[in-house]
N, C-alpha and C positions, 0 to 999 in steps of 0.2 A: 523720278518726278514724272508723273503723268502728262502726256503732252496731247494736245486736241489738235483737229485742224477746222479751220471755220473758213469760211466763203471768203475770197477777196474782194476789195471794193472793184468794180469799173475802172476807176482810175489808177489804179496799182496795176491792173491788167494792161492798160493800155501803155502806162512805163514800162512795163515788163516788155512787150512787145516791141517796143522804142529802143530799149537797151539791148535787147537780143539782136535786133536788126543792126546796131550799132557793133556790136561783137563782132557778128559774122562779117563784118566789113573790116575788122581791124588786124592787125597781125601780130596777136598776143602770142607769147610763148606756148610750147605745148606743154601740157600736164600728162605725168605719168597716171595711166587709168580715168584719164579726163574722159572725153567721149561725151560731151552736154554742158553740164556745169551750169551756173546762173549768171546772170547777166552781169557786165560791167556797169559801174556806178557813171552816172554823168559828170562832165568834168567840171566838178565843183571844188575839187581841191580835197575831197574826201580822203582820209586814211584808211579805208575800208578795203578788204579783200578786191581786187582789180584797182581799188583806187589808193594801194600801198604806194610809196612813193621811193624814188631813188634819183634824187636831182643831182645830176653832172656827177662827179666823184665822190658825192656826200652819202650820207648813211640811207641806208634801206628802211623804211618805216612800214611796221607790222601792227595789225590790230588784234587783240586778244580778248574774247568776251568770255565771261564764267559768272556763276553763281556761288553761294555759299554763305556761311555764317560770317559775323565779325571776325571771328577767329581766323578762319580761312581766308577772307578778305586780306588782312593783315600780312598773314604767311605768304599769299600770291603776291602783295604788291614788292614785299621784301625780295621776292624770287625774282622778279620781273626788273627791279632795280639791278640786282645782283648780276643778271643777265646782259641787261645794258651797259653795264660799266665793263664787264668781261669779253663784250663781242663789241666794239668800238665802230664796226661798221653796220650795226642793226641797231635800231630804237623801236622798242616794241613798246606799244600804248595798251594798258589795261582798262578793259570796263566792266565792273562788277554790276551785274542787273538784279535787282530786288525785287522787280515786279513780276509780270507774267512772262516768265522767260520764252513759252513758245509763240507767244501772240509776236514779240519783239523779233524772234527769228523770222518767222512766217512774215512780216513787214519788211524785214531787210531783203529776204529772200525774193519777195516782188519787186521792189525798188532796185535791186543790184548792188545793194550796200552794204553786203556780207563782211564779217572781217575774215580775218586770213587764218587763224586757228581759235577754235571756241570749245568749250562744253557743248556737248549736246544730247538731249533724251534719246534713251534706244531707239522708242519707236519712228523718232523723226530720221535719226541718223540714218536706219537702215532703209527706209523710203528713199532718203534723198541721195544715198549711195547708189541704189537699185537705177535711180533717174541720171546716174552719173554728174551729180551736183557736188561731190566728196571725192577727194582724193585715193585711188587706192594704192593702198600704202604695200603691196604685195612686192612691186620691184624693190623695196627698201628694205626687205625682211633680211637680206645678206649683206646689204652697204652697211647697214647699222646693227651689229650684234645685239647691242641693248633693245631693238625693237623686236629681232626673229629670237630672243631667247626668253621670251616672257612665258609666264603659265599659260598653259594650252587652254586653260577654262576662260581667259581673258578677252581673248582675240573676238571680235564680232565681224562675220561672215555674212556678206549678202550675195554672193554665188560662188559656185565651185571655184576654189583657189582665190579668189578674191576677198581683201580685208579691209576694213577702213582705220585697224589699228585695234587698240584694245581700252580697256576702262582707264579713266584718268587714274585711278588707284584700284587697288584690289580692297574687296569688302567680302565678309562673310557673317552666317550666323552663328551666333554661339550661346552659351548659357551662364549667365552670372549669378553670382551669390554671395551673401553676408557672411563671411568668417565666424563672427561673432554669435550670429543666432546658430549657427552648425555647433558650434562650440558649448553653448549653454545648453543645446537638447541632445548632446551627445549622441549627434548623428553623423556618421560618416559622409564627408562632401563629395559632390558629383565625380566621376572620374573624369582624367584628363587625357586619356588614352582613347583613341576613336576605337580600338577592338574590346574595349572593356564597358563601353556605353551602356547605361541602365537599359534594360528593358521597358515598355511603359508602365507596368505594374511596378516595378522597383522605383522608377520615377514618382508614380501617384503615392505610395506607400511613404517615400520621403517627404513627399509635400504634405501629406495628413500629419506627421508628426512636426512638421513646421508651422501649421494652421493654430491659429488660438481663437478662440473666442473672448469676451471681454472677462471670463472667469478664470482663464488661461488654461481653457481644457481645449484637447485636440478633438477632430472628429472620431477617434477612437475612443473617448470616453465618454460615458453614462452621463446624460444632460447637456452635451455639448449643444450651443446654440448657434444655428448656423444664420441666424439673423443679427447676430451681434458680434461678428468677426473683426479682430482688431489686427491680425497679423496674418495675410494669407502665404502658403507655401510657395506659389509661383505665380507670377503674371505673364500671359500669353498675347503678342500683338495679333491683332484680328486681319492685318493686311498679308500679302502673301509671304512674306518673309515669315510670319510666326506658322504658318501650316506647309507651306509647300516642301521644305526639308522633309516633315513627318510624312507626305504622301508619297514623295520619291521613296524613302525608306521603308513604305508597305508597298513597294511594287507599282503603286500609281502613279497617274500624272493628268495634268489638264487634259489632253488629247491621246491620240494613238502617234504612234513614230513619226509618221509625215504632215502630221497636223490636219487630218480631213474630218476626224471623227471624235466627237465628245467623247472622254472616258471618266469626268469627275462623279458619273453615277454609278461605277464599278463598285464590287463589292469591297475592293483594298481602300476605296476612296470614302465609302460610308462608314468603314469602321474607324478610320481616322478622325473625321468629322464627328461623329457619334462620341468617341472618346474625347475631344477637346469640349465638347457640350457637356459632356458628363463633368468634367474638371470643374465647371462653374456652377452646375445645377443638381449635381448629384452627388458629386465627391467633396465639394464646396472647399477646395484647395485654391481655386483662382477668381480672382474680382471679375465681374461680368462685364460687358463693354461698356456699359452705361457706369458704371463704377470706375472704370480706367479714367474715364471722361474727366472724374471728379479727383483723379490723383495728379500727384506731381510727375515729374520726368522720372524716367526710369531709375537714375542714379540715386534721385530724392528718394525713390520708393525704398530702395534697400538701405539706405543711410539712415531713415527715418522708421525703419522695420515695419513696415506696412507690408512689405513681402521679403519673403527669405531669398527666392531665386528669381531671375527674370531672363526669359529668352528674348534676345536682342541681338542688334547689329555689332560687329566689331568697333565700329566707329564711335559706340558711347564709350569707350574706354577714355578718351579724351575728358568726358565729363566726369567719371569715376577717379580720375587723376587729380581734378581740380576739387573733390570731396574731402582727400585724403583719408578715404575709409578703408577699412581693409577688407579689399574685393578680392574674390576669386574667380576663376573662369574653368570651365567643365565643358564636356562636349555634350550634345544635346542626347535626348534618350532615344531610342531607336525601336523600330518596330520588327523589320526583318534584318534589315542592313544600316550600320551605322552611316549616318547622310547629314551633310550640311549644303548650303548654295552658295557660290560666288557671284556676286552682284555688283552694280555700278555703271554710272553711265561713261560712255566716252567722251574723249576729246578727239576732234576731229579737224583736218585741214580741208577748205574748200578748194574744190579743183580748178577755180579761177583765179588763184593768188598768182599775181605777178611775179612773185619772188618764192618759188617753190623751197628752194635749197634753205633760205634763210629761215622760213617757217618750218622746215623738218628739224632745222637746228635748235629752234624754240620748242618744238613739240618735244623733242628730248630731253629739253633741259627742265621743262616745267613740273616734271614729277620724277626726277633723278632724286634717290633718298639723300645722296652727297650734297645736294644744294638746297633742298626743301625740307624743314623741322616737323612737317605734318604727320612723317612715320614716325618718328621718336616722340611725339606729343602724344601718338595713339588713335590720333584720327583716320589716318591711311595705313595701308600695308602696300610694300613694294610690288611690282609687276616682274621684274627680272627674277627668273629661278633662283640666280645664286643667292638672293638674298633668304633664300628657304631650304639651300644644302650647306653653304660655305660658312662654317662656324664666324670666323672673322667678320663676313657681311651680316650674319644674323645680330651678333652683337653690336653691330653699329647702330641697329635701329630700336633694339629690344633691352638692352643692357643699361635701364635706367629705372627709376621710381615709377614711372607710369605703367610700365608692364611687369605683372604678376610673374613670380617664380615659374609657375605651370604654363605660362603662356606659348612655350616652344611646343610643348607636346599638345596644348588644348587648341590651340589656334594655327601655328605653320606646319606641322604635322598631321593635323587634321585636315588641313585645308588642301595639302599635297596627296592625301590619300583617299579622302572621303567626300571631295567637293564635287558636286555638280553644277551646272549652270542655272541660272534663274530662266524662268518661261521668256523674260524680255530679248534675251541674245537671239532666239530663233521663232518663236511663234508670229508669225505675221498677224499683223492688225492687232496686236496686243494691247496697244492704247484704247481700244475700242469692247474688247474682251474684257479685261480687267475691272472696268466697271459694273458691267453685266454681273459677274462673280460677286463683286463685294455687294451689291444691291441684294442678291440673293443672299448671300450668308450673313447678312445682318439678320434674318430670320432664325438662323442658328444661335448667332452671338447675344439675341434678346429672347431666346426660347419660346419662341412663337409658335415655331414647326419643327418636328425631327427632322434630323440630319440627312435621314434617307430622304424623306419627301422632297425637302429642299433641293438635294440634288439632283433627284429625277426631273423635278420641275424645271432647274435651271436649263436642262439641255435644249430646250425649245428656245431660249432665249441667246445662248451661245452657240449652237450648230451652225444657225444661218452666216454668223460671223467668221466662221473658218476659212482663211484662205491657203492652208499649208503652213509650211516651213522654209524659212530661209537657208538654202544647201550650203553647208559649211565644206563640202567637198572632201570630206576625210573619212 
């Protein structure tokens, strides 16, 4: 989710100043990694962070805010209920936000009525962590093995040796395909091992064999009509999940290593975006951005045979499972090195929670594969390494009808061996940079200008926004 920062109203600033003054005079508990933090709410009985309650010997009350689909909401409500039942001394109240989550959080920050625990977009989370408003989880990495033994790609570092924790769950980018279409065409399916990833030319060749016009002809056949395509070989999303893994695969990136110089106009980047543009307008194997807007969701594109393959996030497995279609999973095509990316927004604890220990208990519980069925249903991937290396742990979340037989190789092993972080983990100001990139790339996806010109022109818009990278201290 892209988060934006808007100006605060004067009245909210006054409330913030008053709240901070009250906080400075109070004897609140110390927070590990605190150093700042948001204001406490006014004495209104609110059950928000700083306003979470513990009356006498009664229950500690915590507030948890999150977003997500109706399915995710139902699963989280079930998790919260289970947590409350198994922790008689704690009562968590969940709030599912359906509107502008960023606006909601900014307002709560200004008024000092923040929750104790919450989902938070990457950009806002890293900024607030730098300002001392989120709990530094580093001191707890040894105390809680389930926090310290997570996939290394999933941690969000905001300063050397300091982390706000990890994604709420792991996600990655993969390649889905309709097995039936491959069998009908007599074409070998995508490789499930990273080491066997198709070259770009092999990928395009396969996509051509699976692209058909209204007469059943492919781009290899004489008389093929590119203006009447009824089945495309592949669809590729136009957001960074569709192109960033390929950019990294070719040795390119958005910026140089320290985030000070724009590099999407490099020869490596130009090659990748030219090839992606060619998929739509030269090879005729992928629907254009405009055509994709008129297509159904990815799972339905494959089910209705509008496309044979689709680059998409792992989370779509939940939707594929609901269609009962014979879906397969393969690794992404490569340029120089097999590459995918890990991505996903974090869950955070606010530094001013009055009940740090109880907040940590819920934080560890809310994405535990033993407590949440979002993992076995196909929406989430676990965070702990043991769920990628221990066979009994692996079976506990993928040995079911939702996960195809090749999932272990195509997703788990692929993530362990070939996944790099999305730019949202480290590139400062990415919430402002990404819209500039997207606006420029629209000219590629609509074929208004050659990729090379678009990327070279993009530099003047993105370079002034660069502020470096967050130092992971690794």
